[in-house]
C-alpha positions, 0 to 999 in steps of 0.5 A, a space after each residue: 465478478 466484473 472487471 471495469 475499464 476506466 479512462 486514463 484520466 481516472 488515475 488522476 481522479 484517484 489521487 485527488 480522491 485519496 488526498 481529499 478523503 485523507 484530509 477528512 480524517 488526517 489524524 486517524 489515517 496517519 495514526 493507523 498507518 503509523 500503527 501498522 508500521 510500528 507493528 511491522 517493525 516489532 514483528 521484524 525483530 522476532 528472531 529467524 521468522 521476523 522478516 517473513 512475518 512482517 512481509 506477510 502482514 502487508 496484504 492484511 494491513 493494506 486491506 485494513 487501511 482500505 477499510 479505514 478509507 471506507 469509514 473516512 469517506 463518510 467523515 467518520 473516525 476509523 478506529 484501530 480495530 479496522 486494521 484487522 478487518 481482514 481477520 474479522 470476516 470469517 475463518 475461511 477468508 482470514 485463512 485465505 488472507 494469511 495464504 496471500 500474505 505468505 505468498 507475498 513474503 515468499 515473492 519479496 524474499 526471492 527477489 531480494 535473495 536473487 538480485 545480489 547474486 548478480 552483483 559484486 557488492 555485499 548487501 549490508 547495512 553499511 553499504 546501503 547508501 553506497 553508490 555501488 548499491 544503486 544497481 542492486 536497488 534498481 534491479 530489486 525495484 524493477 523485479 518488484 513491479 510485477 509483484 506489486 501488480 499481482 498483489 495490488 488488488 489481491 487483498 481486497 478481492 480476497 476480503 470483499 469478493 471471496 476470491 481464492 488467493 491465487 485467482 486474486 493475483 490473476 484478476 489483480 494483474 488483468 485489471 492493472 494491465 487493462 487499465 494501464 493508462 489509468 494506473 500509469 497516470 496514477 503513479 505519475 501524479 503521485 510522483 508529481 505530488 512527491 516532488 512538490 512536497 519535496 520542494 515545499 520541505 526544502 524551501 521551509 527548511 531553508 527559511 527556518 533553519 537549514 539541513 537540520 530542519 529538513 532532516 527533522 521534517 523528512 520523517 513526518 512528511 514521509 509518513 504523511 505522504 505514505 498515509 495519503 497514498 494508502 488512502 488512494 488505493 481504495 479508489 483504485 479498487 472501487 473503480 476497477 471492479 464491480 461492487 461485491 454482493 456481500 458485507 463481510 465486516 460489521 463496521 465497514 460498508 462494501 465498496 461503493 456503499 455510502 457509509 
């Protein structure tokens, strides 16, 4: 498996491709993202292990949304079954994806369990918006960044390249660091897009009806932006690694292949 080095400006290209591809099948891609969020929310309601299960689903769902992007590239409509692509590539890779999922859940739970120990603010639903919680949330965000780097490409490497879970974390981190310029511009470009959308929503709310309209628009706009972002993830993987040699699902092409 070969890791590709790309120019820093490629990060902006990834954002453009993600947005363009999203608008080829906006309803389908938004619906799939909503379906994943609904499944994760339901899973989190399971007593005792719900949060662990919901977090463990993240890598598989990330892969499913990337597979949906593959389908949308050619203008085709991605069906809901594409979300479980990670579990349709054979028992070995499905097991590897589950291992990856529980590694992700463990890493996230360690962060959210350790950080509050260094602050005097009790972490409760009532305190979620309290000013004192800003330090806690910032610390969690900083500690989550290495987790994000490790798991950024890991699901796709496990699924399309057959890389073992632990090795996939290593290769994901290496390619992110070697293409740090591109990934930095990718993040900054998305921040700009989010700011622009925030301004648009604020202006629209001011013209139509004020704060209540803004609150009503916030959730659908957030869902739309999250779906766009998840669409752009596929392009970061496609350009960072050589194309895999095998096709692992019946209904989605390998990265780089024309649907």
